[in-house]
C-alpha positions in Angstrom: -161.4 -207.2 67.8 -158.0 -207.4 69.0 -156.1 -210.6 68.4 -154.9 -210.6 72.3 -159.0 -211.5 72.5 -158.2 -214.8 71.5 -156.6 -215.6 74.5 -159.6 -215.4 77.0 -159.2 -219.5 76.9 -159.1 -220.0 80.3 -158.0 -222.3 82.6 -161.0 -222.9 83.7 -162.3 -226.1 81.6 -159.3 -227.7 83.4 -159.6 -226.8 86.7 -163.2 -227.8 87.1 -162.1 -231.1 86.5 -160.5 -230.8 90.1 -163.5 -229.5 91.7 -164.7 -232.4 94.1 -167.6 -233.7 92.6 -170.6 -231.1 92.7 -168.6 -228.6 93.8 -167.3 -226.7 91.3 -167.6 -223.2 90.8 -165.9 -222.4 87.1 -167.1 -218.8 85.6 -166.5 -218.9 81.5 -166.4 -222.7 81.1 -168.2 -222.6 77.8 -165.5 -219.5 76.5 -164.3 -220.0 72.8 -161.0 -220.0 71.0 -159.8 -220.4 67.5 -159.6 -224.6 66.4 -156.4 -225.9 67.1 -155.1 -224.1 69.9 -153.6 -225.7 72.9 -153.6 -225.5 76.5 -151.8 -226.6 79.3 -152.0 -226.2 83.3 -150.7 -226.8 86.8 -152.3 -225.6 89.6 -152.8 -225.8 93.5 -155.2 -225.7 95.8 -155.8 -225.4 99.9 -159.4 -226.7 101.4 -159.5 -226.2 105.2 -163.1 -227.0 107.3 -165.3 -230.1 107.1 -164.3 -231.4 104.2 -163.5 -234.5 103.0 -162.0 -236.9 100.1 -165.4 -237.8 99.2 -167.9 -235.2 99.9 -170.9 -237.7 100.4 -169.3 -239.3 103.4 -170.7 -238.1 106.3 -168.3 -236.9 108.9 -169.5 -235.7 112.1 -167.0 -233.1 114.1 -164.8 -233.3 111.4 -162.0 -230.9 110.2 -159.2 -231.5 107.4 -156.5 -229.6 105.9 -156.7 -230.8 102.3 -153.6 -229.8 99.3 -154.1 -230.9 96.0 -152.2 -229.8 92.5 -153.0 -230.8 89.0 -151.4 -231.0 85.5 -154.1 -230.8 82.6 -153.7 -230.5 79.0 -156.9 -229.5 76.4 -157.0 -228.9 73.0 -160.0 -226.7 70.7 -162.0 -228.7 68.3 -164.0 -228.2 65.2 -166.9 -230.2 65.9 -169.1 -230.7 63.1 -168.7 -227.0 62.1 -169.2 -225.9 65.8 -166.3 -225.1 68.2 -165.5 -227.4 71.0 -162.7 -228.8 73.3 -161.4 -231.4 75.0 -159.5 -231.6 78.5 -157.7 -234.1 80.5 -156.2 -234.1 84.0 -154.4 -235.7 86.1 -154.6 -234.5 90.3 -152.8 -235.6 93.4 -153.9 -234.9 96.9 -152.7 -235.2 100.3 -153.6 -233.6 104.0 -154.9 -234.6 107.3 -158.8 -235.5 108.4 -159.7 -236.4 111.7 -163.6 -236.7 113.1 -166.3 -239.4 113.4 -167.2 -241.6 110.6 -170.5 -243.5 110.9 -169.8 -243.5 114.6 -166.0 -244.2 114.4 -163.6 -241.9 115.6 -161.2 -241.3 112.9 -158.0 -239.4 112.4 -155.9 -240.4 109.1 -153.7 -238.9 106.5 -153.9 -239.6 103.0 -151.7 -238.8 100.0 -152.0 -240.3 96.5 -153.5 -239.7 92.8 -156.8 -238.5 92.6 -159.0 -240.1 90.5 -158.2 -238.5 86.7 -161.0 -236.9 84.6 -162.0 -235.7 81.1 -164.5 -233.1 79.7 -165.6 -232.7 76.5 -167.7 -229.5 75.5 -169.3 -228.2 72.4 -170.9 -224.7 71.7 -174.8 -225.4 70.6 -175.1 -221.9 69.8 -173.5 -218.4 69.1 -170.0 -219.7 68.3 -169.2 -222.1 65.0 -165.9 -223.5 64.5 -163.6 -220.5 63.6 -160.0 -220.1 62.3 -157.6 -217.3 63.8 -158.7 -215.1 61.4 -162.4 -215.3 61.8 -162.0 -215.7 65.6 -160.5 -212.0 65.3 -163.8 -210.6 63.8 -166.2 -212.9 66.0 -168.6 -211.0 68.2 -169.7 -212.7 70.9 -173.1 -212.2 72.7 -175.2 -215.6 73.8 -173.4 -218.8 73.6 -175.5 -222.0 74.7 -173.1 -225.2 75.1 -173.2 -228.9 76.7 -170.6 -230.9 77.8 -169.9 -234.2 79.3 -167.4 -234.8 82.0 -166.1 -238.2 83.3 -163.9 -239.2 85.9 -162.4 -242.3 86.1 -162.0 -245.1 89.1 -158.1 -245.0 89.0 -157.3 -243.2 92.0 -156.0 -244.6 95.2 -158.3 -246.8 96.8 -158.0 -249.2 100.0 -161.4 -250.8 100.3 -160.6 -251.6 103.9 -160.4 -248.2 104.5 -163.6 -245.7 105.3 -161.8 -242.5 103.8 -160.1 -243.2 100.3 -158.5 -240.3 98.3 -160.2 -242.4 94.9 -163.6 -243.9 94.9 -163.8 -246.8 93.1 -166.5 -246.2 90.4 -167.2 -244.2 87.8 -169.0 -240.7 87.9 -170.4 -238.9 84.4 -171.9 -235.4 84.4 -173.6 -234.0 81.5 -174.8 -230.4 81.5 -175.9 -227.5 79.5 -174.8 -224.1 79.8 -175.5 -220.6 78.8 -173.4 -217.4 78.7 -174.6 -214.2 77.6 -172.6 -211.2 77.0 -173.5 -207.6 78.0 -170.3 -204.9 76.8 -167.6 -205.9 80.0 -170.1 -208.0 81.7 -170.7 -212.1 81.3 -173.3 -214.2 82.8 -173.2 -217.9 83.1 -175.9 -220.2 84.2 -175.0 -224.2 83.8 -177.7 -227.0 84.7 -176.0 -230.2 85.4 -176.3 -233.9 87.3 -173.9 -236.3 88.5 -174.1 -239.9 88.1 -172.3 -242.7 89.8 -171.8 -246.5 89.2 -171.5 -248.6 92.3 -168.3 -249.0 94.3 -168.7 -253.0 94.4 -165.9 -253.1 97.4 -166.4 -250.6 99.8 -165.2 -252.3 103.0 -166.5 -255.7 101.7 -170.0 -254.2 100.8 -171.2 -252.6 97.9 -171.9 -248.5 98.1 -174.3 -246.9 95.4 -175.1 -243.0 95.2 -178.2 -241.4 93.7 -177.6 -238.5 91.1 -176.5 -235.0 92.1 -178.4 -232.1 90.5 -176.2 -229.1 90.7 -176.6 -225.6 89.3 -174.3 -222.6 88.9 -174.2 -219.3 88.5 -171.7 -216.4 87.6 -171.3 -212.6 87.1 -167.9 -211.6 85.5 -166.2 -208.4 84.6 -163.2 -207.7 81.8 -161.3 -204.9 82.9 -159.3 -205.6 79.4 -158.6 -208.8 77.6 -157.7 -211.8 79.6 -157.8 -209.5 83.0 -161.7 -210.3 84.7 -162.8 -210.8 87.7 -165.8 -213.1 88.5 -168.6 -213.8 91.6 -169.4 -217.5 91.6 -172.4 -219.4 93.2 -173.9 -223.1 93.4 -176.2 -225.2 94.7 -176.5 -229.0 94.7 -178.6 -231.2 95.5 -179.4 -235.1 96.1 -176.5 -237.9 96.6 -178.0 -239.9 99.3 -175.7 -243.0 99.6 -176.7 -247.1 100.5 -174.6 -249.5 101.7 -175.8 -252.9 100.6 -179.4 -251.5 100.0 -179.8 -250.0 102.9 -180.1 -245.9 102.6 -177.9 -243.5 104.8 -179.4 -240.1 105.8 -177.0 -238.6 103.7 -178.9 -236.0 101.7 -176.9 -233.3 100.4 -178.3 -230.1 100.0 -175.6 -227.8 99.7 -174.7 -224.3 98.3 -170.9 -222.5 97.5 -169.9 -218.8 96.8 -166.5 -217.5 95.9 -164.6 -215.1 93.7 -162.3 -215.8 90.7 -159.4 -213.7 89.0 -157.8 -214.1 86.1 -154.5 -212.3 85.5 -152.3 -212.1 81.7 -148.5 -212.5 82.7 -147.6 -212.6 78.8 -149.1 -212.9 75.4 -149.3 -216.7 76.2 -149.1 -217.2 80.1 -151.7 -216.3 82.7 -152.3 -217.1 86.4 -155.8 -217.8 88.0 -156.6 -217.2 91.5 -160.1 -218.6 93.1 -161.5 -218.8 96.5 -164.7 -219.9 97.7 -166.6 -221.1 101.4 -169.8 -222.9 101.9 -173.1 -220.5 102.0 -175.5 -223.3 103.2 -174.4 -226.7 104.3 -175.6 -229.9 105.7 -173.1 -232.1 105.0 -169.1 -232.3 104.0 -168.9 -229.0 102.4 -168.5 -226.0 105.1 -165.0 -225.4 104.2 -162.8 -222.7 102.7 -160.4 -223.5 99.6 -158.4 -221.1 97.9 -156.3 -221.9 94.7 -153.9 -220.9 92.1 -153.7 -222.1 88.4 -150.9 -221.3 85.5 -151.8 -221.9 81.9 -149.8 -221.7 78.9 -151.4 -221.4 75.1 -149.7 -222.7 72.2 -151.0 -223.6 68.4 -154.1 -222.8 66.5 -152.2 -219.6 64.7 -151.7 -218.1 68.2 
């Protein structure tokens, strides 16, 4: 295996932290890298359509144009002999929104920090922890991994507002994923669920949300090391909210489809372009999103 293949470590681990909860579309989230490798990324995305800062908040006749950028860092680890990685990300969002929220006409402009996020993942089968020399001889076939994402309630939040950038609550997503390689083709399947703590001050009331179950499927093709393209799709359901114990009619049953292209720039640098749109939508996901992320790799003998 060419040493260049070590740079298959992609910005997907970082970028997936930036997506709206349950709306992730990230191929190769369980990619393998040599122990001690570091990766930093900066990205930008634009979303337009029936989209809001909190996808569980029902907006009728809604339209928004939102922009976000993020800075992120990750590192590959040896976790009891298995390949693993940890990543943290800090996003910033701005944009305009208009529509009717819970029967009230609304026009709003928001700008500020979103909730920061972190993700730990470990490959349970098919990918032991490896140094650079071992990784160069590695022949990938089937990989089974697990991950845990956490979103902290540190984003901009005003309890007097119905629409906020931050959510004033914790969110956690355990997930299991499988990836299988057939020549230059890669097939990914993920299954996870988002769980939420209560927002104890939603306009002076307590707002809770049911878990959201989500699945992702990806089919990608590697033209050469670090140059690949993927078709992405997801489906997620659940997320009914309650305010002071009174349940809302906002059960989500949504699906999105999209594509991703990763292009190498230099030995350590790459760009990733992505786009997605709503396929099946009932609440808050009928929007078009495009984004680009720049990644730089170092360490781990690279």
